[in-house]
TORMI-299062 format. One record per residue (C-alpha): residue number from 1; x, z, y negated. Coordinates in steps of 0.02 Angstrom, whole numbers, plus 50000, padded with zeros to 5 digits. Example, Ala and Ser with C-alpha at 12.3 -4.5 7.8 and 13.67 -1.06 7.14 Angstrom:
2
<site><n>1</n><X>50615</X><Z>50390</Z><Y>50225</Y></site>
<site><n>2</n><X>50684</X><Z>50357</Z><Y>50053</Y></site>
END
This chain:
84
<site><n>1</n><X>51760</X><Z>52469</Z><Y>46977</Y></site>
<site><n>2</n><X>51655</X><Z>52488</Z><Y>46820</Y></site>
<site><n>3</n><X>51689</X><Z>52638</Z><Y>46711</Y></site>
<site><n>4</n><X>51534</X><Z>52724</Z><Y>46644</Y></site>
<site><n>5</n><X>51512</X><Z>52736</Z><Y>46459</Y></site>
<site><n>6</n><X>51441</X><Z>52907</Z><Y>46415</Y></site>
<site><n>7</n><X>51317</X><Z>52828</Z><Y>46295</Y></site>
<site><n>8</n><X>51252</X><Z>52717</Z><Y>46435</Y></site>
<site><n>9</n><X>51237</X><Z>52868</Z><Y>46550</Y></site>
<site><n>10</n><X>51141</X><Z>52962</Z><Y>46416</Y></site>
<site><n>11</n><X>51024</X><Z>52815</Z><Y>46386</Y></site>
<site><n>12</n><X>50994</X><Z>52793</Z><Y>46572</Y></site>
<site><n>13</n><X>50956</X><Z>52978</Z><Y>46591</Y></site>
<site><n>14</n><X>50837</X><Z>52988</Z><Y>46443</Y></site>
<site><n>15</n><X>50749</X><Z>52828</Z><Y>46492</Y></site>
<site><n>16</n><X>50695</X><Z>52904</Z><Y>46657</Y></site>
<site><n>17</n><X>50542</X><Z>53012</Z><Y>46680</Y></site>
<site><n>18</n><X>50647</X><Z>53160</Z><Y>46735</Y></site>
<site><n>19</n><X>50752</X><Z>53144</Z><Y>46579</Y></site>
<site><n>20</n><X>50600</X><Z>53145</Z><Y>46468</Y></site>
<site><n>21</n><X>50528</X><Z>53296</Z><Y>46557</Y></site>
<site><n>22</n><X>50692</X><Z>53392</Z><Y>46542</Y></site>
<site><n>23</n><X>50703</X><Z>53352</Z><Y>46356</Y></site>
<site><n>24</n><X>50523</X><Z>53410</Z><Y>46329</Y></site>
<site><n>25</n><X>50553</X><Z>53570</Z><Y>46428</Y></site>
<site><n>26</n><X>50711</X><Z>53601</Z><Y>46326</Y></site>
<site><n>27</n><X>50616</X><Z>53584</Z><Y>46162</Y></site>
<site><n>28</n><X>50478</X><Z>53699</Z><Y>46225</Y></site>
<site><n>29</n><X>50606</X><Z>53831</Z><Y>46276</Y></site>
<site><n>30</n><X>50694</X><Z>53819</Z><Y>46108</Y></site>
<site><n>31</n><X>50527</X><Z>53834</Z><Y>46019</Y></site>
<site><n>32</n><X>50481</X><Z>53989</Z><Y>46119</Y></site>
<site><n>33</n><X>50649</X><Z>54068</Z><Y>46082</Y></site>
<site><n>34</n><X>50628</X><Z>54033</Z><Y>45895</Y></site>
<site><n>35</n><X>50450</X><Z>54101</Z><Y>45897</Y></site>
<site><n>36</n><X>50502</X><Z>54259</Z><Y>45988</Y></site>
<site><n>37</n><X>50644</X><Z>54285</Z><Y>45865</Y></site>
<site><n>38</n><X>50526</X><Z>54271</Z><Y>45716</Y></site>
<site><n>39</n><X>50403</X><Z>54392</Z><Y>45797</Y></site>
<site><n>40</n><X>50539</X><Z>54521</Z><Y>45833</Y></site>
<site><n>41</n><X>50608</X><Z>54508</Z><Y>45656</Y></site>
<site><n>42</n><X>50436</X><Z>54525</Z><Y>45576</Y></site>
<site><n>43</n><X>50392</X><Z>54674</Z><Y>45685</Y></site>
<site><n>44</n><X>50551</X><Z>54765</Z><Y>45633</Y></site>
<site><n>45</n><X>50530</X><Z>54738</Z><Y>45446</Y></site>
<site><n>46</n><X>50447</X><Z>54880</Z><Y>45353</Y></site>
<site><n>47</n><X>50350</X><Z>54858</Z><Y>45192</Y></site>
<site><n>48</n><X>50490</X><Z>54934</Z><Y>45089</Y></site>
<site><n>49</n><X>50619</X><Z>54817</Z><Y>45162</Y></site>
<site><n>50</n><X>50508</X><Z>54667</Z><Y>45129</Y></site>
<site><n>51</n><X>50481</X><Z>54729</Z><Y>44952</Y></site>
<site><n>52</n><X>50668</X><Z>54749</Z><Y>44928</Y></site>
<site><n>53</n><X>50700</X><Z>54573</Z><Y>44992</Y></site>
<site><n>54</n><X>50564</X><Z>54497</Z><Y>44883</Y></site>
<site><n>55</n><X>50629</X><Z>54594</Z><Y>44733</Y></site>
<site><n>56</n><X>50805</X><Z>54529</Z><Y>44763</Y></site>
<site><n>57</n><X>50742</X><Z>54349</Z><Y>44783</Y></site>
<site><n>58</n><X>50636</X><Z>54358</Z><Y>44625</Y></site>
<site><n>59</n><X>50774</X><Z>54441</Z><Y>44524</Y></site>
<site><n>60</n><X>50902</X><Z>54315</Z><Y>44587</Y></site>
<site><n>61</n><X>50801</X><Z>54163</Z><Y>44535</Y></site>
<site><n>62</n><X>50712</X><Z>54238</Z><Y>44384</Y></site>
<site><n>63</n><X>50761</X><Z>54203</Z><Y>44205</Y></site>
<site><n>64</n><X>50856</X><Z>54341</Z><Y>44115</Y></site>
<site><n>65</n><X>50704</X><Z>54382</Z><Y>44009</Y></site>
<site><n>66</n><X>50600</X><Z>54430</Z><Y>44161</Y></site>
<site><n>67</n><X>50731</X><Z>54529</Z><Y>44256</Y></site>
<site><n>68</n><X>50654</X><Z>54697</Z><Y>44213</Y></site>
<site><n>69</n><X>50671</X><Z>54776</Z><Y>44384</Y></site>
<site><n>70</n><X>50526</X><Z>54897</Z><Y>44366</Y></site>
<site><n>71</n><X>50406</X><Z>54753</Z><Y>44330</Y></site>
<site><n>72</n><X>50480</X><Z>54649</Z><Y>44471</Y></site>
<site><n>73</n><X>50470</X><Z>54797</Z><Y>44591</Y></site>
<site><n>74</n><X>50289</X><Z>54833</Z><Y>44543</Y></site>
<site><n>75</n><X>50239</X><Z>54650</Z><Y>44563</Y></site>
<site><n>76</n><X>50325</X><Z>54629</Z><Y>44731</Y></site>
<site><n>77</n><X>50254</X><Z>54790</Z><Y>44800</Y></site>
<site><n>78</n><X>50079</X><Z>54740</Z><Y>44748</Y></site>
<site><n>79</n><X>50101</X><Z>54571</Z><Y>44834</Y></site>
<site><n>80</n><X>50168</X><Z>54655</Z><Y>44991</Y></site>
<site><n>81</n><X>50029</X><Z>54784</Z><Y>44996</Y></site>
<site><n>82</n><X>49897</X><Z>54647</Z><Y>44982</Y></site>
<site><n>83</n><X>49969</X><Z>54535</Z><Y>45119</Y></site>
<site><n>84</n><X>50042</X><Z>54657</Z><Y>45245</Y></site>
END
């Protein structure tokens, strides 16, 4: 009796039409879950939270000479108010 190699079983499954359809459906479901997660997160973020996050990101990566928090805060809030 031949023992099945799991790699052969996987290849046989994916090479069939049903296997392809299941893989496509799986990717679509994962994409919808990711999209719904992004939508929920963006709906729950307020402008002040987004400004705080942008300020932290800018101040984290900025050079020491431009880490004046009032200027960073003003710049990030102006960007947020224009785009949100």
